[in-house]
N, C-alpha and C positions, 0 to 999 in steps of 0.2 A: 178239246177238238187235238184230235190225231193223226199228226199223218206220215206217210210211212217214206223216208225218206233210204235205194237204196243208198249201202258204201262203195263210196268211188275205187279205193281200192283195198281190198282184203289177200293177206302174208299167217300160215299155217308154219308154225314151229313146232316138229313135235320132240319134247325136248329128254322124252325118255325112250327106252329104247321096248319096254313093255305093251302089251296093245291095252292094259290100263293104264299107260302112264298117262300122264300130263301133258295135257297139249293145250300152246298160246295162240287166241288165234290179233292178230293187229288191225285193224278198220280205221280208213280216214273215210268224213266225208266231205264232201265240200260249203262250204257256211255262206255259198255266196246262196243256198235254197232258204237259210232261212233267215225271216224279219227280225221277229224281236226274241229276244232270254224266253230256254225252254227247259227240256227235260231231253236227253239223249237215253233210252231202251238199250240194252245189251241182250241177245237174247240167245242162248248156244243147248242146242237139246241131240243125244243123238238112241239108239234103241236102250240103251238105260235107265238113262234119267234127264232131265232138264234144268236150267238155271236163267239166273238174267238176273239187268246190274245197270240199274237208272243212274247216270251223272248231270246233273244242272252245270245250264253254263253258264253266262250271261255275254252279252257283247258288251264294252266300253265304245264312246266319247259318241259319234251322232255317224257317223259313217255307216248302221245298217238306219 
């Protein structure tokens, strides 16, 4: 089951003066929207291409 979760805060940092340089995106997601362990997929795309990365997470203890 996949449930889209919007980022709480997104910051973009252009680390190059070249228009084709590296672009770094930082996102913070509110963990109160999750009830169990899971995977978050980050997707990035522009006119040239697209990329994605997956991150697994687990909650410690019984707080969730």
